[in-house]
matplotlib code that plots the C-alpha trace (Angstrom):
import matplotlib.pyplot as plt

x = [-12.7, -12.6, -11.2, -14.0, -16.6, -14.9, -15.1, -18.9, -19.4, -17.4, -19.7, -22.8, -21.6, -20.8, -24.4, -25.9, -23.9, -25.2, -28.8, -28.3, -27.1, -30.0, -32.4, -31.0, -31.3, -34.9, -35.7, -34.1, -36.1, -39.3, -39.0, -39.1, -41.8, -45.3, -48.1, -48.9, -46.2, -43.4, -44.3, -44.2, -40.8, -39.4, -40.7, -39.2, -35.9, -35.8, -36.6, -33.8, -31.3, -32.1, -31.6, -28.2, -27.2, -28.2, -26.6, -23.4, -23.2, -23.8, -21.2, -18.6, -19.2, -18.5, -15.4, -14.0, -14.4, -12.1, -11.7, -12.4, -9.2, -8.5, -5.7, -5.9, -8.2, -9.1, -10.7, -13.5, -16.7, -16.9, -20.6, -19.9, -21.1, -18.8, -16.9, -15.8, -12.3, -10.4, -7.1, -4.7, -2.7, -0.2, 0.8, 0.1, -1.9, -5.4, -7.4, -10.6, -13.1, -15.1, -18.0, -16.3, -14.8, -11.1, -9.4, -7.0, -4.2, -4.7, -1.9, -1.9, 1.8, 3.1, 4.8, 1.4, 0.9, 4.1, 3.2, 3.1, 5.1, 7.3, 9.4, 12.5, 14.9, 17.1, 18.7, 16.0, 15.8, 13.0, 10.6, 8.9, 5.5, 6.0, 4.1, 6.8, 7.2, 8.9, 11.1, 12.3, 15.1, 15.8, 19.5, 19.9, 21.7, 23.9, 24.6, 21.8, 21.8, 18.9, 19.2, 17.2, 14.9, 15.6, 15.6, 13.9, 10.7, 10.5, 10.7, 9.4, 9.2, 10.1, 11.5, 12.5, 14.8, 15.4, 17.6, 15.7, 18.2, 20.5, 23.7, 27.0, 25.5, 24.7, 22.3, 23.8, 21.6, 23.1, 22.2, 20.9, 22.9, 24.9, 22.6, 24.0, 22.5, 23.5, 26.7, 27.4, 27.2, 25.9, 25.0, 25.5, 22.9, 25.1, 23.3, 19.8, 17.3, 19.6, 17.5, 17.6, 14.8, 15.5, 13.6, 14.2, 14.3, 14.3, 18.2, 19.5, 18.4, 18.7, 18.7, 15.8, 15.9, 18.3, 19.8, 23.0, 25.7, 24.8, 23.8, 22.3, 23.1, 25.6, 27.2, 29.0, 32.5, 34.4, 37.9, 40.7, 44.3, 46.9, 45.5, 42.7, 39.3, 36.8, 35.1, 33.2, 33.6, 31.2, 31.3, 29.1, 29.9, 28.9, 29.8, 30.3, 28.8, 31.8, 31.0, 33.9, 33.2, 34.3, 34.0, 33.7, 34.8, 35.3, 37.1, 38.2, 39.6, 41.9, 45.1, 47.2, 49.5, 52.9, 55.7, 55.5, 56.1, 53.2, 50.0, 47.9, 44.3, 42.3, 38.8, 36.8, 34.8, 36.7, 39.8, 41.5, 42.3, 45.3, 47.0, 48.1, 48.2, 45.7, 46.2, 43.8, 43.6, 45.1, 46.8, 47.3, 44.5, 46.7, 49.6, 49.9, 52.2, 53.6, 54.1, 52.2, 51.3, 48.5, 47.4, 45.2, 47.5, 46.9, 45.3, 44.8, 42.1, 44.5, 45.0, 48.2, 49.5, 53.1, 54.6, 57.6, 58.1, 55.3, 53.2, 49.5, 46.3, 44.3, 44.1, 41.7, 41.2, 39.0, 38.9, 37.1, 38.9, 38.6, 38.0, 38.9, 35.4, 32.0, 32.2, 31.0, 28.7, 26.7, 23.3]
y = [11.9, 11.5, 8.1, 7.1, 8.4, 6.4, 3.3, 3.8, 4.4, 1.2, -0.8, 0.7, -0.2, -3.7, -4.2, -2.6, -4.9, -8.0, -6.7, -6.1, -9.7, -11.0, -9.0, -10.3, -13.8, -13.2, -11.9, -14.9, -17.1, -15.2, -15.7, -19.4, -19.3, -20.2, -21.8, -21.4, -23.9, -22.4, -18.9, -20.1, -21.7, -18.6, -16.5, -18.7, -18.7, -14.9, -14.6, -17.0, -15.3, -11.9, -13.2, -14.7, -11.3, -9.3, -11.8, -11.8, -7.9, -7.8, -10.5, -9.0, -5.6, -7.1, -9.1, -6.2, -3.6, -0.6, 1.8, 5.5, 7.5, 10.6, 13.0, 12.5, 10.3, 13.2, 14.9, 12.4, 13.7, 12.4, 11.7, 8.9, 5.5, 3.3, 0.5, 2.8, 2.1, 4.8, 4.8, 7.6, 8.8, 10.9, 7.9, 5.1, 3.3, 2.2, 3.6, 2.2, 3.4, 1.2, 2.5, 5.6, 8.5, 7.6, 6.4, 3.5, 2.6, -0.8, -3.3, -6.1, -6.9, -10.5, -9.7, -9.4, -13.1, -14.2, -14.1, -17.8, -19.4, -22.2, -24.8, -26.4, -29.1, -29.3, -27.0, -24.8, -22.3, -19.8, -19.5, -16.4, -17.9, -20.2, -17.9, -18.0, -14.8, -16.4, -19.5, -21.4, -23.8, -27.1, -27.8, -30.5, -33.0, -30.7, -27.2, -25.8, -23.3, -21.1, -19.5, -16.2, -15.9, -13.7, -10.0, -9.1, -10.8, -10.0, -6.2, -5.0, -8.7, -9.1, -12.5, -13.5, -16.5, -18.0, -20.8, -22.8, -25.6, -26.1, -27.4, -26.5, -26.4, -23.2, -21.8, -19.9, -17.4, -16.8, -14.6, -15.5, -14.2, -11.1, -9.5, -8.7, -8.7, -5.3, -5.7, -9.3, -12.4, -14.5, -14.2, -17.0, -17.8, -20.0, -20.0, -20.8, -18.0, -16.1, -14.6, -12.1, -10.0, -8.6, -6.7, -6.5, -3.3, -5.2, -5.0, -6.1, -7.3, -5.1, -6.1, -4.4, -6.6, -9.1, -11.0, -12.3, -10.4, -11.4, -14.5, -12.2, -14.7, -14.9, -18.3, -19.7, -20.7, -23.8, -22.7, -25.0, -24.7, -25.9, -25.6, -23.4, -22.9, -20.7, -18.0, -16.6, -17.1, -15.7, -15.0, -13.4, -14.8, -12.8, -12.6, -9.4, -8.6, -10.1, -13.4, -13.5, -15.0, -13.1, -13.5, -11.0, -12.7, -12.0, -14.6, -14.7, -17.6, -18.7, -20.7, -22.3, -19.6, -20.0, -18.0, -17.9, -15.6, -16.6, -18.5, -20.0, -20.9, -22.9, -21.9, -24.9, -24.8, -22.1, -21.6, -18.3, -16.9, -18.6, -15.7, -13.7, -13.5, -10.9, -8.6, -9.0, -7.7, -10.2, -9.8, -11.6, -10.8, -10.1, -8.1, -4.4, -2.2, -5.2, -4.9, -7.7, -8.7, -10.8, -12.4, -14.9, -17.4, -17.9, -21.0, -22.3, -21.9, -20.6, -17.2, -16.4, -13.6, -12.9, -10.9, -10.6, -13.3, -12.8, -14.9, -14.7, -16.5, -15.8, -14.3, -12.1, -12.2, -10.1, -9.2, -9.1, -11.5, -12.9, -16.6, -19.1, -20.5, -20.6, -21.8, -25.3, -24.3, -21.9, -23.3]
z = [-20.8, -24.6, -24.1, -21.8, -24.4, -27.2, -25.1, -24.6, -28.3, -29.1, -26.8, -28.3, -31.9, -30.7, -29.5, -32.7, -34.9, -33.0, -33.3, -37.0, -37.5, -35.5, -37.6, -40.9, -39.6, -38.6, -42.1, -43.7, -41.4, -42.1, -45.8, -45.3, -42.8, -43.9, -42.0, -38.4, -37.2, -39.1, -37.9, -34.2, -34.8, -36.3, -33.5, -30.9, -32.8, -33.0, -29.2, -28.3, -30.7, -29.2, -25.7, -26.6, -28.1, -25.1, -22.7, -24.7, -24.8, -21.0, -20.2, -22.5, -20.8, -17.4, -18.5, -20.6, -17.9, -18.5, -15.6, -16.4, -16.8, -14.7, -14.2, -10.4, -8.4, -6.1, -9.2, -9.1, -7.4, -3.8, -4.4, -6.8, -5.7, -3.6, -5.3, -8.2, -9.8, -11.8, -13.6, -12.5, -15.5, -13.5, -11.2, -13.8, -11.1, -10.3, -7.3, -5.8, -3.2, -0.8, 1.3, 2.4, 0.4, 0.8, -2.4, -2.0, -4.4, -5.9, -6.6, -9.2, -9.1, -8.9, -5.6, -3.9, -4.7, -3.1, 0.6, 1.6, 4.4, 2.8, 4.5, 2.7, 3.9, 0.8, -1.7, -3.3, -6.1, -5.5, -8.5, -9.8, -9.1, -6.2, -3.8, -1.2, 0.9, 3.9, 3.5, 6.7, 6.2, 8.0, 7.4, 10.1, 7.9, 5.9, 4.6, 2.3, -0.6, -1.5, -4.8, -5.4, -8.4, -11.5, -10.6, -13.9, -13.0, -9.3, -9.0, -5.6, -4.3, -0.6, 0.6, 4.1, 4.6, 8.0, 9.5, 12.2, 12.9, 15.9, 14.5, 12.8, 9.3, 7.5, 5.0, 2.1, 0.2, -3.2, -6.1, -9.6, -12.5, -11.9, -9.3, -5.9, -2.4, -1.0, -2.9, -1.9, -4.1, -1.2, 2.5, 5.1, 7.8, 10.0, 13.4, 14.7, 14.2, 11.7, 9.0, 6.1, 4.7, 1.2, -1.5, -5.3, -7.3, -10.6, -10.8, -7.5, -4.0, -0.9, 2.8, 4.6, 7.8, 9.2, 12.1, 10.5, 12.5, 16.1, 17.9, 20.6, 23.3, 26.1, 26.7, 29.8, 28.6, 29.7, 30.8, 31.9, 33.0, 35.5, 39.0, 37.6, 39.1, 37.2, 39.1, 36.0, 32.3, 29.7, 26.1, 23.3, 19.9, 16.8, 13.1, 11.1, 7.8, 6.0, 7.7, 10.1, 13.5, 16.7, 20.4, 23.2, 26.5, 30.2, 32.3, 35.9, 37.9, 40.8, 40.7, 43.4, 44.8, 43.3, 41.8, 38.1, 35.0, 32.9, 32.8, 29.9, 30.0, 27.4, 26.2, 24.9, 21.6, 19.8, 17.6, 17.2, 13.8, 12.3, 10.7, 13.8, 17.5, 19.0, 21.9, 24.8, 28.3, 30.9, 34.2, 37.5, 39.9, 42.9, 41.4, 41.5, 39.5, 37.5, 33.7, 31.9, 28.4, 27.2, 23.9, 22.2, 20.6, 16.9, 15.5, 19.1, 21.8, 24.5, 26.1, 27.9, 30.2, 30.6, 33.5, 35.9, 38.5, 41.0, 43.4, 42.4, 43.3, 40.1, 36.6, 34.6, 30.9, 28.5, 24.9, 21.5, 19.2, 15.7, 15.3, 12.7, 12.6, 14.2, 18.0, 18.4, 21.2, 19.2, 18.1]

ax = plt.figure().add_subplot(projection="3d")
ax.plot(x, y, z, "-o")
ax.set_aspect("equal")
plt.show()
C-alpha cells in the first residue's frame, strides 16, 4: 500500500512541477505585455500552455500505468470496478478482472505470441520471435532438418512439428547448443503424420505429445515363394523411441503339396536387421507333432521354416522383428 501511495505522490509532484513552470513562463510573458494586443496574446499563450501541461500529465498517467501491489489478488474488495489489474507479490504475477468478480492470471510472456501455423519446405532454424507455434514440414524432395531455438529465450514455449509428406524422406528435429529433447540430441519424424510436441523449461526441451513410435496403420504385405499362394498377409510397422523400425506380421499361404524339409517366403518392401537372425513363429499348416524352427534371415527379406521331411499344403508365419530401415511401403 505504501508503494501505491508513493506512486500517487510522485504523479502529483510531476503535475505541480509542470504548473510551476507554466506559471513562471506566464509571469515572464506578462512583464513584456503591454497594450491590449499583447495582453490578449499572452492570455492565449497561457491557456494553450496550460492545456499542453494537463494533456501531457494525463497522457503520461495512462502510458505509465502501474498496477496496485497486493499480497494476494483475493485480498482486493470484490466491489471494486471491473477491469481492475493488480500485481500479486506472492506469485510475482499480474491478475485482472473483467465484468465478473473472478480474478484471472494475466500472461505477458513471449511464448504467448508464438502461436501461428507455419509451413516450411526447406531446412529451418526456429527463431525466438518468428511466432511459430506449429510447424508443418513438406519434405517431398529431400530430408529436412528443423533446428530448435535457444532455450534461454524460450522458457515455457510450446512447439509442435509435423511431417506431412508421403515419401521415404524424413524430418529431423535437432537441438540448439547443448540442450536435449527429453534426453536426446535429435528426434526423427520419418513417416507421414509423424509429429512431436515439445515444451521448454529454459534449460531443455521435453516431449509432451507425439506420434513418432507408431505408424498406426496395418498394411497388406506382398509375399512370394515357390508354388506359394497367399491366403492372408498383414503387417503393422512401427519405430521405437530409439528410432529403430520394426514389423509385426502375420502371414498364411498355401503351397503345392510335396515332400520337403524347409520352406522360404519373401516379404516385399523390407530388409531385416543385418546384425543377426531373429526367431519367429513358423510352421507347416498341415503338420502335427513335428518339431520345426523358424527365423527371419539377417540382412534379407526372407522368412524360413525348417522341419523334418513332411508333406504339407501350406505355411504360417508370425513375429515382431527388427528391420534395417523403414519399409518402402510406409508413407
